[in-house]
C-alpha positions as semicolon CSV with decimal commas, in nm:
position;residue;x (nm);y (nm);z (nm)
1;X;11,832;4,715;5,576
2;X;11,674;4,741;5,920
3;X;11,869;5,061;5,974
4;X;11,712;5,219;5,664
5;X;11,363;5,113;5,780
6;X;11,422;5,270;6,121
7;X;11,554;5,591;5,961
8;X;11,246;5,622;5,741
9;X;11,023;5,550;6,041
10;X;11,181;5,837;6,232
11;X;11,142;6,069;5,928
12;X;10,778;5,964;5,889
13;X;10,709;6,028;6,257
14;X;10,863;6,375;6,239
15;X;10,663;6,454;5,923
16;X;10,347;6,336;6,093
17;X;10,423;6,554;6,394
18;X;10,460;6,858;6,171
19;X;10,149;6,770;5,970
20;X;9,922;6,697;6,263
21;X;10,020;6,991;6,483
22;X;9,992;7,268;6,227
23;X;10,363;7,331;6,201
24;X;10,359;7,231;5,836
25;X;10,307;7,588;5,714
26;X;10,612;7,708;5,905
27;X;10,820;7,417;5,785
28;X;10,713;7,481;5,424
29;X;10,816;7,845;5,449
30;X;11,156;7,747;5,589
31;X;11,192;7,489;5,313
32;X;11,117;7,749;5,042
33;X;11,373;7,991;5,190
34;X;11,639;7,719;5,214
35;X;11,566;7,608;4,858
36;X;11,619;7,963;4,726
37;X;11,939;8,006;4,929
38;X;12,089;7,680;4,806
39;X;11,976;7,747;4,447
40;X;12,158;8,083;4,461
41;X;12,468;7,919;4,604
42;X;12,459;7,652;4,333
43;X;12,432;7,911;4,056
44;X;12,713;8,114;4,210
45;X;12,944;7,813;4,232
46;X;12,851;7,711;3,878
47;X;12,939;8,055;3,740
48;X;13,264;8,069;3,938
49;X;13,355;7,722;3,814
50;X;13,295;7,818;3,452
51;X;13,498;8,138;3,487
52;X;13,789;7,960;3,655
53;X;13,781;7,681;3,396
54;X;13,800;7,929;3,113
55;X;14,117;8,096;3,242
56;X;14,412;7,871;3,165
57;X;14,740;7,970;3,316
58;X;15,067;7,785;3,283
59;X;15,250;7,742;3,612
60;X;15,617;7,653;3,621
């Protein structure tokens, strides 16, 4: 439990550093780009999974 508290403390300190130094705008832009990239990858893997699931082949 102490480990989780320390992890969240470090995350909070990093967030405060970004917020107080003006780097928040840059971090928000990076977060938006990463969100769109991972959303596209998710949709691509979902479509590929549905296509592969639909094709049933019998292997001997």
